[in-house]
Structures are given as C-alpha cells and as structure tokens.
N, CA, C, O and the ligand as a Tripos MOL2 file, in Angstrom:
@<TRIPOS>MOLECULE
protein
  261   259    66     0     0
PROTEIN
NO_CHARGES

@<TRIPOS>ATOM
      1 N         -33.1390    6.7950  -25.2840 N.3       1 MET1
      2 CA        -31.7800    6.2380  -25.0740 C.3       1 MET1
      3 C         -31.2990    5.6760  -26.3010 C.2       1 MET1
      4 O         -31.9570    4.8420  -26.9230 O.2       1 MET1
      5 N         -30.1510    6.1050  -26.6880 N.am      2 LYS2
      6 CA        -29.5590    5.4700  -27.9690 C.3       2 LYS2
      7 C         -28.7220    4.2400  -27.6270 C.2       2 LYS2
      8 O         -27.8320    4.2220  -26.7770 O.2       2 LYS2
      9 N         -29.0830    3.2850  -28.3330 N.am      3 GLN3
     10 CA        -28.3530    2.0320  -27.9470 C.3       3 GLN3
     11 C         -27.3440    1.6650  -29.1350 C.2       3 GLN3
     12 O         -27.6640    1.6080  -30.3220 O.2       3 GLN3
     13 N         -26.2380    1.4590  -28.6780 N.am      4 GLN4
     14 CA        -25.0890    1.1690  -29.5690 C.3       4 GLN4
     15 C         -25.2300   -0.3650  -29.9850 C.2       4 GLN4
     16 O         -25.2840   -1.3220  -29.2130 O.2       4 GLN4
     17 N         -25.2750   -0.3860  -31.3420 N.am      5 ILE5
     18 CA        -25.3540   -1.9840  -31.7930 C.3       5 ILE5
     19 C         -23.8160   -2.2310  -31.9190 C.2       5 ILE5
     20 O         -23.0090   -1.4920  -32.4840 O.2       5 ILE5
     21 N         -23.5540   -3.4750  -31.2500 N.am      6 ASN6
     22 CA        -22.1870   -3.8470  -31.4560 C.3       6 ASN6
     23 C         -22.0660   -4.7700  -32.6230 C.2       6 ASN6
     24 O         -22.1180   -5.9960  -32.5300 O.2       6 ASN6
     25 N         -21.9260   -4.1950  -33.5660 N.am      7 GLU7
     26 CA        -21.8810   -4.9880  -34.9170 C.3       7 GLU7
     27 C         -20.4100   -5.4500  -35.1260 C.2       7 GLU7
     28 O         -19.4700   -4.6650  -35.2480 O.2       7 GLU7
     29 N         -20.3110   -6.7830  -35.1540 N.am      8 ARG8
     30 CA        -18.9040   -7.2830  -35.4230 C.3       8 ARG8
     31 C         -18.6370   -7.0680  -36.9450 C.2       8 ARG8
     32 O         -19.5320   -7.1710  -37.7830 O.2       8 ARG8
     33 N         -17.4750   -6.7920  -37.2140 N.am      9 SER9
     34 CA        -17.0640   -6.7270  -38.5580 C.3       9 SER9
     35 C         -16.1620   -7.8810  -38.9380 C.2       9 SER9
     36 O         -15.4310   -8.4250  -38.1100 O.2       9 SER9
     37 N         -16.2260   -8.2280  -40.1570 N.am     10 PHE10
     38 CA        -15.3210   -9.3660  -40.5110 C.3      10 PHE10
     39 C         -14.5710   -8.7540  -41.8480 C.2      10 PHE10
     40 O         -14.9690   -7.7440  -42.4290 O.2      10 PHE10
     41 N         -13.5170   -9.4660  -42.2070 N.am     11 LYS11
     42 CA        -12.7850   -9.0180  -43.2390 C.3      11 LYS11
     43 C         -13.0210  -10.0080  -44.4170 C.2      11 LYS11
     44 O         -12.8590  -11.2230  -44.3000 O.2      11 LYS11
     45 N         -13.3870   -9.4330  -45.4770 N.am     12 ASP12
     46 CA        -13.5390  -10.2520  -46.6790 C.3      12 ASP12
     47 C         -12.1630  -10.7630  -47.0230 C.2      12 ASP12
     48 O         -11.2520   -9.9960  -47.3360 O.2      12 ASP12
     49 N         -12.0190  -12.1600  -46.9560 N.am     13 PRO13
     50 CA        -10.6480  -12.7200  -47.0770 C.3      13 PRO13
     51 C         -10.1560  -12.5180  -48.5950 C.2      13 PRO13
     52 O          -8.9550  -12.5890  -48.8520 O.2      13 PRO13
     53 N         -11.0490  -12.2830  -49.5270 N.am     14 VAL14
     54 CA        -10.5980  -12.1570  -50.9080 C.3      14 VAL14
     55 C         -10.0110  -10.8000  -51.2110 C.2      14 VAL14
     56 O          -8.8870  -10.6580  -51.6930 O.2      14 VAL14
     57 N         -10.9330   -9.6800  -50.8650 N.am     15 CYS15
     58 CA        -10.4660   -8.4180  -51.2840 C.3      15 CYS15
     59 C          -9.9700   -7.6630  -50.0380 C.2      15 CYS15
     60 O          -9.3390   -6.6200  -50.2160 O.2      15 CYS15
     61 N         -10.1940   -8.0850  -48.8520 N.am     16 GLY16
     62 CA         -9.7400   -7.2600  -47.7020 C.3      16 GLY16
     63 C         -10.5600   -6.3210  -47.2590 C.2      16 GLY16
     64 O         -10.1650   -5.6280  -46.3210 O.2      16 GLY16
     65 N         -11.7720   -6.1030  -47.7800 N.am     17 MET17
     66 CA        -12.8180   -5.1990  -47.4030 C.3      17 MET17
     67 C         -13.4380   -5.6260  -46.0370 C.2      17 MET17
     68 O         -13.5610   -6.7890  -45.6520 O.2      17 MET17
     69 N         -13.8120   -4.4880  -45.3610 N.am     18 GLU18
     70 CA        -14.4680   -4.8150  -43.9140 C.3      18 GLU18
     71 C         -16.0120   -4.9880  -44.2380 C.2      18 GLU18
     72 O         -16.6460   -4.1130  -44.8280 O.2      18 GLU18
     73 N         -16.5010   -6.0430  -43.8600 N.am     19 VAL19
     74 CA        -17.9320   -6.1890  -43.9700 C.3      19 VAL19
     75 C         -18.5040   -6.6130  -42.6520 C.2      19 VAL19
     76 O         -17.7920   -7.0440  -41.7450 O.2      19 VAL19
     77 N         -19.8390   -6.4790  -42.5590 N.am     20 SER20
     78 CA        -20.5320   -7.0250  -41.3830 C.3      20 SER20
     79 C         -21.7560   -7.8240  -41.8820 C.2      20 SER20
     80 O         -22.1140   -7.9030  -43.0570 O.2      20 SER20
     81 N         -22.3020   -8.3650  -40.8900 N.am     21 ARG21
     82 CA        -23.4210   -9.2700  -41.2310 C.3      21 ARG21
     83 C         -24.5370   -8.7260  -42.0030 C.2      21 ARG21
     84 O         -25.3280   -9.4500  -42.6070 O.2      21 ARG21
     85 N         -24.6040   -7.3600  -41.9810 N.am     22 THR22
     86 CA        -25.6440   -6.6350  -42.4490 C.3      22 THR22
     87 C         -25.1850   -6.1860  -43.9090 C.2      22 THR22
     88 O         -25.9560   -6.1680  -44.8680 O.2      22 THR22
     89 N         -23.8930   -5.8390  -43.9640 N.am     23 THR23
     90 CA        -23.4970   -5.3000  -45.2780 C.3      23 THR23
     91 C         -22.8230   -6.4290  -46.2450 C.2      23 THR23
     92 O         -22.4630   -6.1950  -47.3980 O.2      23 THR23
     93 N         -22.7230   -7.5570  -45.6590 N.am     24 ALA24
     94 CA        -22.0260   -8.6160  -46.4700 C.3      24 ALA24
     95 C         -23.1150   -9.0560  -47.3950 C.2      24 ALA24
     96 O         -24.2720   -9.1950  -47.0000 O.2      24 ALA24
     97 N         -22.7460   -9.2690  -48.6090 N.am     25 VAL25
     98 CA        -23.7350   -9.7380  -49.6810 C.3      25 VAL25
     99 C         -23.8000  -11.1970  -49.6040 C.2      25 VAL25
    100 O         -24.8610  -11.7620  -49.8690 O.2      25 VAL25
    101 N         -22.6990  -11.8920  -49.2450 N.am     26 ASP26
    102 CA        -22.6710  -13.2870  -49.4890 C.3      26 ASP26
    103 C         -21.8200  -13.9820  -48.3260 C.2      26 ASP26
    104 O         -20.8450  -13.4130  -47.8340 O.2      26 ASP26
    105 N         -22.1610  -14.9850  -48.0040 N.am     27 GLU27
    106 CA        -21.3540  -15.8440  -46.8590 C.3      27 GLU27
    107 C         -21.0030  -17.1650  -47.1920 C.2      27 GLU27
    108 O         -21.7410  -17.7190  -48.0060 O.2      27 GLU27
    109 N         -20.0940  -17.7640  -46.7710 N.am     28 PHE28
    110 CA        -19.6070  -19.1060  -46.9940 C.3      28 PHE28
    111 C         -18.9590  -19.6480  -45.9240 C.2      28 PHE28
    112 O         -18.0840  -19.0070  -45.3420 O.2      28 PHE28
    113 N         -19.3410  -20.9770  -45.5210 N.am     29 GLU29
    114 CA        -18.8180  -21.5450  -44.4380 C.3      29 GLU29
    115 C         -17.6200  -22.5510  -44.9260 C.2      29 GLU29
    116 O         -17.7250  -23.2770  -45.9150 O.2      29 GLU29
    117 N         -16.6050  -22.4910  -44.1810 N.am     30 TYR30
    118 CA        -15.3770  -23.2440  -44.4780 C.3      30 TYR30
    119 C         -14.6780  -23.7760  -43.2720 C.2      30 TYR30
    120 O         -14.1420  -22.9910  -42.4900 O.2      30 TYR30
    121 N         -14.6550  -25.0400  -43.0810 N.am     31 GLN31
    122 CA        -14.0470  -25.6470  -41.9890 C.3      31 GLN31
    123 C         -14.6320  -24.9840  -40.5530 C.2      31 GLN31
    124 O         -13.9760  -24.6500  -39.5660 O.2      31 GLN31
    125 N         -15.8850  -24.9160  -40.7410 N.am     32 GLY32
    126 CA        -16.5860  -24.5990  -39.3920 C.3      32 GLY32
    127 C         -16.5810  -23.0140  -39.1440 C.2      32 GLY32
    128 O         -17.1170  -22.5090  -38.1580 O.2      32 GLY32
    129 N         -15.9470  -22.3110  -40.1010 N.am     33 LYS33
    130 CA        -16.0200  -20.9630  -39.9180 C.3      33 LYS33
    131 C         -16.6600  -20.1870  -40.9540 C.2      33 LYS33
    132 O         -16.5200  -20.4730  -42.1430 O.2      33 LYS33
    133 N         -17.3670  -19.1990  -40.5440 N.am     34 THR34
    134 CA        -18.1840  -18.4310  -41.5050 C.3      34 THR34
    135 C         -17.4310  -17.2820  -42.1320 C.2      34 THR34
    136 O         -16.9690  -16.4660  -41.3340 O.2      34 THR34
    137 N         -17.2430  -17.0890  -43.3110 N.am     35 TYR35
    138 CA        -16.6640  -15.9810  -43.9700 C.3      35 TYR35
    139 C         -17.7080  -15.0860  -44.6200 C.2      35 TYR35
    140 O         -18.7070  -15.5720  -45.1490 O.2      35 TYR35
    141 N         -17.4860  -13.8280  -44.5800 N.am     36 TYR36
    142 CA        -18.4250  -12.9010  -45.1530 C.3      36 TYR36
    143 C         -17.6870  -12.1920  -46.4420 C.2      36 TYR36
    144 O         -16.4840  -11.9530  -46.5440 O.2      36 TYR36
    145 N         -18.6130  -11.9490  -47.2940 N.am     37 PHE37
    146 CA        -18.0170  -11.2590  -48.5580 C.3      37 PHE37
    147 C         -18.6650  -10.0560  -49.0760 C.2      37 PHE37
    148 O         -19.8480   -9.8550  -48.7990 O.2      37 PHE37
    149 N         -18.0280   -9.2650  -49.7790 N.am     38 CYS38
    150 CA        -18.6810   -7.8760  -50.1270 C.3      38 CYS38
    151 C         -19.4090   -8.1370  -51.4980 C.2      38 CYS38
    152 O         -20.2190   -7.3180  -51.9340 O.2      38 CYS38
    153 N         -19.1250   -9.2050  -52.1130 N.am     39 ALA39
    154 CA        -19.7270   -9.3970  -53.1980 C.3      39 ALA39
    155 C         -19.7860  -10.9920  -53.6820 C.2      39 ALA39
    156 O         -18.9780  -11.8060  -53.2350 O.2      39 ALA39
    157 N         -20.7210  -11.3220  -54.5470 N.am     40 GLY40
    158 CA        -20.8800  -12.7950  -54.7950 C.3      40 GLY40
    159 C         -19.6160  -13.1800  -55.4610 C.2      40 GLY40
    160 O         -19.1650  -14.3100  -55.2730 O.2      40 GLY40
    161 N         -19.0130  -12.3330  -56.2190 N.am     41 ALA41
    162 CA        -17.8400  -12.6860  -56.9760 C.3      41 ALA41
    163 C         -16.6550  -12.9700  -56.0950 C.2      41 ALA41
    164 O         -15.7430  -13.6750  -56.5250 O.2      41 ALA41
    165 N         -16.6210  -12.4660  -54.9010 N.am     42 CYS42
    166 CA        -15.6340  -12.6020  -53.9390 C.3      42 CYS42
    167 C         -15.8620  -14.1070  -53.2270 C.2      42 CYS42
    168 O         -14.9520  -14.8840  -52.9360 O.2      42 CYS42
    169 N         -17.1030  -14.2970  -53.0460 N.am     43 ARG43
    170 CA        -17.2490  -15.6550  -52.5220 C.3      43 ARG43
    171 C         -17.1130  -16.7230  -53.4760 C.2      43 ARG43
    172 O         -16.8340  -17.8310  -53.0190 O.2      43 ARG43
    173 N         -17.2680  -16.5840  -54.8080 N.am     44 GLU44
    174 CA        -17.0430  -17.4860  -55.7390 C.3      44 GLU44
    175 C         -15.5140  -17.8570  -55.7930 C.2      44 GLU44
    176 O         -15.1180  -19.0180  -55.8930 O.2      44 GLU44
    177 N         -14.7000  -16.7630  -55.7180 N.am     45 ALA45
    178 CA        -13.2520  -16.7990  -55.7400 C.3      45 ALA45
    179 C         -12.6820  -17.7350  -54.5540 C.2      45 ALA45
    180 O         -11.8230  -18.6150  -54.6090 O.2      45 ALA45
    181 N         -13.4330  -17.2640  -53.4740 N.am     46 PHE46
    182 CA        -12.9320  -18.0270  -52.2240 C.3      46 PHE46
    183 C         -13.3140  -19.5310  -52.1720 C.2      46 PHE46
    184 O         -12.5700  -20.3860  -51.6900 O.2      46 PHE46
    185 N         -14.4480  -19.7670  -52.6690 N.am     47 GLU47
    186 CA        -14.9840  -21.2720  -52.8760 C.3      47 GLU47
    187 C         -14.1570  -22.0210  -53.7750 C.2      47 GLU47
    188 O         -13.9200  -23.2120  -53.5790 O.2      47 GLU47
    189 N         -13.6950  -21.3580  -54.7800 N.am     48 LEU48
    190 CA        -12.6390  -22.1690  -55.5530 C.3      48 LEU48
    191 C         -11.3620  -22.5000  -54.8730 C.2      48 LEU48
    192 O         -10.9390  -23.6560  -54.8800 O.2      48 LEU48
    193 N         -10.7630  -21.5740  -54.3130 N.am     49 GLU49
    194 CA         -9.4010  -21.9370  -53.5010 C.3      49 GLU49
    195 C          -9.4340  -21.2190  -52.2550 C.2      49 GLU49
    196 O          -8.6960  -20.2570  -52.0430 O.2      49 GLU49
    197 N         -10.2510  -21.6500  -51.4440 N.am     50 PRO50
    198 CA        -10.1720  -21.1390  -49.9380 C.3      50 PRO50
    199 C          -8.9670  -21.0990  -49.2860 C.2      50 PRO50
    200 O          -8.7050  -20.1740  -48.5180 O.2      50 PRO50
    201 N          -8.0860  -22.1350  -49.5380 N.am     51 GLU51
    202 CA         -6.6870  -22.1820  -48.8580 C.3      51 GLU51
    203 C          -5.8460  -21.0420  -49.2470 C.2      51 GLU51
    204 O          -5.1300  -20.4550  -48.4360 O.2      51 GLU51
    205 N          -5.9380  -20.7140  -50.5540 N.am     52 LYS52
    206 CA         -5.2570  -19.4360  -51.0670 C.3      52 LYS52
    207 C          -5.4850  -18.2450  -50.3510 C.2      52 LYS52
    208 O          -4.5710  -17.4620  -50.0970 O.2      52 LYS52
    209 N          -6.6820  -18.0610  -50.0050 N.am     53 TYR53
    210 CA         -7.0570  -16.7400  -49.3150 C.3      53 TYR53
    211 C          -6.7640  -16.8890  -47.7060 C.2      53 TYR53
    212 O          -6.3460  -15.9420  -47.0400 O.2      53 TYR53
    213 N          -7.0010  -18.0450  -47.2210 N.am     54 ILE54
    214 CA         -6.7830  -18.1170  -45.6450 C.3      54 ILE54
    215 C          -5.3020  -18.0750  -45.5350 C.2      54 ILE54
    216 O          -4.8250  -17.4790  -44.5690 O.2      54 ILE54
    217 N          -4.4940  -18.6490  -46.4260 N.am     55 ARG55
    218 CA         -3.0180  -18.5200  -46.0800 C.3      55 ARG55
    219 C          -2.3140  -17.2110  -46.5060 C.2      55 ARG55
    220 O          -1.0900  -17.1020  -46.5750 O.2      55 ARG55
    221 N          -3.2180  -16.2080  -46.7910 N.am     56 GLN56
    222 CA         -2.4990  -14.9550  -47.0130 C.3      56 GLN56
    223 C          -1.8160  -14.3200  -45.7920 C.2      56 GLN56
    224 O          -0.9920  -13.4090  -45.8750 O.2      56 GLN56
    225 N          -2.2260  -14.8700  -44.6850 N.am     57 HIS57
    226 CA         -1.6350  -14.3320  -43.4690 C.3      57 HIS57
    227 C          -0.3520  -14.9820  -43.1580 C.2      57 HIS57
    228 O          -0.2400  -15.9460  -42.4000 O.2      57 HIS57
    229 N           0.7730  -14.3030  -43.8930 N.am     58 ARG58
    230 CA          1.9410  -14.8020  -43.7770 C.3      58 ARG58
    231 C           2.6330  -14.6620  -42.5070 C.2      58 ARG58
    232 O           2.1940  -13.8280  -41.7150 O.2      58 ARG58
    233 N           3.6730  -15.3710  -42.1900 N.am     59 GLN59
    234 CA          4.3580  -15.1350  -41.0260 C.3      59 GLN59
    235 C           5.3700  -13.9880  -41.1230 C.2      59 GLN59
    236 O           6.0020  -13.8000  -42.1620 O.2      59 GLN59
    237 N           5.5080  -13.2810  -40.1160 N.am     60 HIS60
    238 CA          6.4460  -12.2390  -40.2840 C.3      60 HIS60
    239 C           7.9100  -12.5930  -40.3320 C.2      60 HIS60
    240 O           8.4040  -13.4990  -39.6600 O.2      60 HIS60
    241 N           8.5360  -11.8640  -41.1250 N.am     61 GLY61
    242 CA         10.0260  -11.8770  -41.2860 C.3      61 GLY61
    243 C          10.6320  -13.1060  -42.0820 C.2      61 GLY61
    244 O          11.8320  -13.2460  -42.3170 O.2      61 GLY61
    245 N           9.7390  -13.8750  -42.4190 N.am     62 PHE62
    246 CA         10.2030  -15.0820  -43.3050 C.3      62 PHE62
    247 C          10.5480  -14.7230  -44.6500 C.2      62 PHE62
    248 O          11.5690  -15.1390  -45.1980 O.2      62 PHE62
    249 N           9.6880  -13.9310  -45.2110 N.am     63 ARG63
    250 CA          9.6530  -13.6990  -46.5930 C.3      63 ARG63
    251 C           9.9540  -12.3600  -46.9450 C.2      63 ARG63
    252 O           9.3700  -11.4100  -46.4240 O.2      63 ARG63
    253 N          10.8940  -12.2340  -47.8600 N.am     64 LYS64
    254 CA         11.1300  -10.8610  -48.1730 C.3      64 LYS64
    255 C          10.9740  -10.6300  -49.6770 C.2      64 LYS64
    256 O          11.6620  -11.2870  -50.4580 O.2      64 LYS64
    257 N          10.1840   -9.8120  -50.0700 N.am     65 MET65
    258 CA          9.9560   -9.4420  -51.5960 C.3      65 MET65
    259 C          11.1640   -8.9090  -52.2460 C.2      65 MET65
    260 O          11.1330   -8.5800  -53.4320 O.2      65 MET65
    261 ZN        -14.7800   -8.5300  -51.5120 Zn       66 ZN66
@<TRIPOS>BOND
     1     1     2 1
     2     2     3 1
     3     3     4 2
     4     3     5 am
     5     5     6 1
     6     6     7 1
     7     7     8 2
     8     7     9 am
     9     9    10 1
    10    10    11 1
    11    11    12 2
    12    11    13 am
    13    13    14 1
    14    14    15 1
    15    15    16 2
    16    15    17 am
    17    17    18 1
    18    18    19 1
    19    19    20 2
    20    19    21 am
    21    21    22 1
    22    22    23 1
    23    23    24 2
    24    23    25 am
    25    25    26 1
    26    26    27 1
    27    27    28 2
    28    27    29 am
    29    29    30 1
    30    30    31 1
    31    31    32 2
    32    31    33 am
    33    33    34 1
    34    34    35 1
    35    35    36 2
    36    35    37 am
    37    37    38 1
    38    38    39 1
    39    39    40 2
    40    39    41 am
    41    41    42 1
    42    42    43 1
    43    43    44 2
    44    43    45 am
    45    45    46 1
    46    46    47 1
    47    47    48 2
    48    47    49 am
    49    49    50 1
    50    50    51 1
    51    51    52 2
    52    51    53 am
    53    53    54 1
    54    54    55 1
    55    55    56 2
    56    55    57 am
    57    57    58 1
    58    58    59 1
    59    59    60 2
    60    59    61 am
    61    61    62 1
    62    62    63 1
    63    63    64 2
    64    63    65 am
    65    65    66 1
    66    66    67 1
    67    67    68 2
    68    67    69 am
    69    69    70 1
    70    70    71 1
    71    71    72 2
    72    71    73 am
    73    73    74 1
    74    74    75 1
    75    75    76 2
    76    75    77 am
    77    77    78 1
    78    78    79 1
    79    79    80 2
    80    79    81 am
    81    81    82 1
    82    82    83 1
    83    83    84 2
    84    83    85 am
    85    85    86 1
    86    86    87 1
    87    87    88 2
    88    87    89 am
    89    89    90 1
    90    90    91 1
    91    91    92 2
    92    91    93 am
    93    93    94 1
    94    94    95 1
    95    95    96 2
    96    95    97 am
    97    97    98 1
    98    98    99 1
    99    99   100 2
   100    99   101 am
   101   101   102 1
   102   102   103 1
   103   103   104 2
   104   103   105 am
   105   105   106 1
   106   106   107 1
   107   107   108 2
   108   107   109 am
   109   109   110 1
   110   110   111 1
   111   111   112 2
   112   111   113 am
   113   113   114 1
   114   114   115 1
   115   115   116 2
   116   115   117 am
   117   117   118 1
   118   118   119 1
   119   119   120 2
   120   119   121 am
   121   121   122 1
   122   122   123 1
   123   123   124 2
   124   123   125 am
   125   125   126 1
   126   126   127 1
   127   127   128 2
   128   127   129 am
   129   129   130 1
   130   130   131 1
   131   131   132 2
   132   131   133 am
   133   133   134 1
   134   134   135 1
   135   135   136 2
   136   135   137 am
   137   137   138 1
   138   138   139 1
   139   139   140 2
   140   139   141 am
   141   141   142 1
   142   142   143 1
   143   143   144 2
   144   143   145 am
   145   145   146 1
   146   146   147 1
   147   147   148 2
   148   147   149 am
   149   149   150 1
   150   150   151 1
   151   151   152 2
   152   151   153 am
   153   153   154 1
   154   154   155 1
   155   155   156 2
   156   155   157 am
   157   157   158 1
   158   158   159 1
   159   159   160 2
   160   159   161 am
   161   161   162 1
   162   162   163 1
   163   163   164 2
   164   163   165 am
   165   165   166 1
   166   166   167 1
   167   167   168 2
   168   167   169 am
   169   169   170 1
   170   170   171 1
   171   171   172 2
   172   171   173 am
   173   173   174 1
   174   174   175 1
   175   175   176 2
   176   175   177 am
   177   177   178 1
   178   178   179 1
   179   179   180 2
   180   179   181 am
   181   181   182 1
   182   182   183 1
   183   183   184 2
   184   183   185 am
   185   185   186 1
   186   186   187 1
   187   187   188 2
   188   187   189 am
   189   189   190 1
   190   190   191 1
   191   191   192 2
   192   191   193 am
   193   193   194 1
   194   194   195 1
   195   195   196 2
   196   195   197 am
   197   197   198 1
   198   198   199 1
   199   199   200 2
   200   199   201 am
   201   201   202 1
   202   202   203 1
   203   203   204 2
   204   203   205 am
   205   205   206 1
   206   206   207 1
   207   207   208 2
   208   207   209 am
   209   209   210 1
   210   210   211 1
   211   211   212 2
   212   211   213 am
   213   213   214 1
   214   214   215 1
   215   215   216 2
   216   215   217 am
   217   217   218 1
   218   218   219 1
   219   219   220 2
   220   219   221 am
   221   221   222 1
   222   222   223 1
   223   223   224 2
   224   223   225 am
   225   225   226 1
   226   226   227 1
   227   227   228 2
   228   227   229 am
   229   229   230 1
   230   230   231 1
   231   231   232 2
   232   231   233 am
   233   233   234 1
   234   234   235 1
   235   235   236 2
   236   235   237 am
   237   237   238 1
   238   238   239 1
   239   239   240 2
   240   239   241 am
   241   241   242 1
   242   242   243 1
   243   243   244 2
   244   243   245 am
   245   245   246 1
   246   246   247 1
   247   247   248 2
   248   247   249 am
   249   249   250 1
   250   250   251 1
   251   251   252 2
   252   251   253 am
   253   253   254 1
   254   254   255 1
   255   255   256 2
   256   255   257 am
   257   257   258 1
   258   258   259 1
   259   259   260 2
@<TRIPOS>SUBSTRUCTURE
     1 MET1         2 RESIDUE 1 A MET
     2 LYS2         6 RESIDUE 1 A LYS
     3 GLN3        10 RESIDUE 1 A GLN
     4 GLN4        14 RESIDUE 1 A GLN
     5 ILE5        18 RESIDUE 1 A ILE
     6 ASN6        22 RESIDUE 1 A ASN
     7 GLU7        26 RESIDUE 1 A GLU
     8 ARG8        30 RESIDUE 1 A ARG
     9 SER9        34 RESIDUE 1 A SER
    10 PHE10       38 RESIDUE 1 A PHE
    11 LYS11       42 RESIDUE 1 A LYS
    12 ASP12       46 RESIDUE 1 A ASP
    13 PRO13       50 RESIDUE 1 A PRO
    14 VAL14       54 RESIDUE 1 A VAL
    15 CYS15       58 RESIDUE 1 A CYS
    16 GLY16       62 RESIDUE 1 A GLY
    17 MET17       66 RESIDUE 1 A MET
    18 GLU18       70 RESIDUE 1 A GLU
    19 VAL19       74 RESIDUE 1 A VAL
    20 SER20       78 RESIDUE 1 A SER
    21 ARG21       82 RESIDUE 1 A ARG
    22 THR22       86 RESIDUE 1 A THR
    23 THR23       90 RESIDUE 1 A THR
    24 ALA24       94 RESIDUE 1 A ALA
    25 VAL25       98 RESIDUE 1 A VAL
    26 ASP26      102 RESIDUE 1 A ASP
    27 GLU27      106 RESIDUE 1 A GLU
    28 PHE28      110 RESIDUE 1 A PHE
    29 GLU29      114 RESIDUE 1 A GLU
    30 TYR30      118 RESIDUE 1 A TYR
    31 GLN31      122 RESIDUE 1 A GLN
    32 GLY32      126 RESIDUE 1 A GLY
    33 LYS33      130 RESIDUE 1 A LYS
    34 THR34      134 RESIDUE 1 A THR
    35 TYR35      138 RESIDUE 1 A TYR
    36 TYR36      142 RESIDUE 1 A TYR
    37 PHE37      146 RESIDUE 1 A PHE
    38 CYS38      150 RESIDUE 1 A CYS
    39 ALA39      154 RESIDUE 1 A ALA
    40 GLY40      158 RESIDUE 1 A GLY
    41 ALA41      162 RESIDUE 1 A ALA
    42 CYS42      166 RESIDUE 1 A CYS
    43 ARG43      170 RESIDUE 1 A ARG
    44 GLU44      174 RESIDUE 1 A GLU
    45 ALA45      178 RESIDUE 1 A ALA
    46 PHE46      182 RESIDUE 1 A PHE
    47 GLU47      186 RESIDUE 1 A GLU
    48 LEU48      190 RESIDUE 1 A LEU
    49 GLU49      194 RESIDUE 1 A GLU
    50 PRO50      198 RESIDUE 1 A PRO
    51 GLU51      202 RESIDUE 1 A GLU
    52 LYS52      206 RESIDUE 1 A LYS
    53 TYR53      210 RESIDUE 1 A TYR
    54 ILE54      214 RESIDUE 1 A ILE
    55 ARG55      218 RESIDUE 1 A ARG
    56 GLN56      222 RESIDUE 1 A GLN
    57 HIS57      226 RESIDUE 1 A HIS
    58 ARG58      230 RESIDUE 1 A ARG
    59 GLN59      234 RESIDUE 1 A GLN
    60 HIS60      238 RESIDUE 1 A HIS
    61 GLY61      242 RESIDUE 1 A GLY
    62 PHE62      246 RESIDUE 1 A PHE
    63 ARG63      250 RESIDUE 1 A ARG
    64 LYS64      254 RESIDUE 1 A LYS
    65 MET65      258 RESIDUE 1 A MET
    66 ZN66       261 GROUP 0 **** ****
C-alpha cells in the first residue's frame, strides 16, 4: 500500500519559492514562527530585514502602482 506523505510546503518569504521541510536548505525562527528557505542566501537576507519580507503581503486595493 502506498502511503501518501502529507508534506506541508512553505513559501520562502524572500524569493517566493515553495519549499518543504525536506527541500528547504535553511530555516530561521522569527517571532515564534519558523520560516524555510531555498538557500542560505535567502535566509541571510531575511535575517537582516525580516519585517521587509513579512510585510510584502500588502492589503488589497490600497496601493496602485
Ligand atoms: Zn529563496
């Protein structure tokens, strides 16, 4: 019998790539939440300015480019 592994995927907040616990190269905990990254460079960028990447989820309709 084949067992489906329910692997959760996470979004690398820096580059937007989908990673999972097994594919993530690096992880970083910030404010009680663990973020996963596709590369060490992404983690470093996040570590420097976590707020910048977390706040990329803008509210709809308020900003027009
Ligand atoms: Zn990345």
